[in-house]
N, C-alpha and C positions, 0 to 999 in steps of 0.2 A: 857727641851725644850730649843731651841736656843734663844739667846737674840738679836744678831746682825742681820742686814738685810742679810748679806752674808751667815751667818749660816742658816738662815731660807730658803734661796734659795737653799743652798746645801742640806738641808733636803728634800725639794720638789724634787730636781733632783734625789737624791738617792732613794726616794720612787718610782719614775717613772721607774728608771733603774732596781730596784729590781723586779717590776711587769713585765717588759719586759723580764728580764732574767728568771724569774720563768716560764713565758708562753713559752719561747723557750725551756727550759728544759722539760717542761710538754709535748710539742709537740714531742720532740725527744723520750721521754719515750714511748709515744703512737706508734710512728713509729717503734721503736725497737720491741715492743710487736707484732705489726702486722707482722713483718718479722719472728719473732721466732714462732709465733702461726699459721702461714699460713700452712694449711694442704691440702686443695683441690684446691689450685690455680695452674695455669699453670706455667711453668718455666719462660715464658716471663713476666707474671704479678709479679712473685716473684722477678725477676730481676729489674723491674720498682720500686717496693716497696723498694728494697735494694738501688737503685740509689737515690731515694728521701731521704731515711734515711741517707745515706752517705753524701749527699749534705748538709743536715741540720746539721749533726754532724761536718762536716768540717767548716761550717760557725761559729758554736758555738765555736769551737776550735780557729779559727782565731780571733774572737772577744773577746776571753778570758772569755766568759760566762762559758765555760767548760774548764778544764785544757787540754792542748794539748795532753798530754800522755793518758789521759782518753779517749779523742776523738779517738785517734789512736787505743787504745785497743778495744773500742767498735766496730769500723769499722772492725777490725781483727776478732773479735768474730762473727760479722754478716756475714762476708764473709765465715767463716767456716760453719756456718749454711746454707748459700746459696749453697755452694758447695756440702754439704751433701745431701740437699733436691733435688737438680737438678741431682745429680748422682743417686739417688734412683729412679727417674722417668724414 
């Protein structure tokens, strides 16, 4: 456990940041699953879901919650899924 006041404050800050980062990553995981598992949705709805997921992924990459390369890779994978599903309809 921290002893100094500044170390105690840093511990509080890091716990808050960790909770926010984990929540953001959990939201991204859920959005990615929604895009990948969408079967009976229209092309427009699928595009909206992709746009929302891509936006969240971009923000996480910009804030360094997620590594920038991982964010880019995820968006690329989702766009491939989107193109495949819209071409099939």
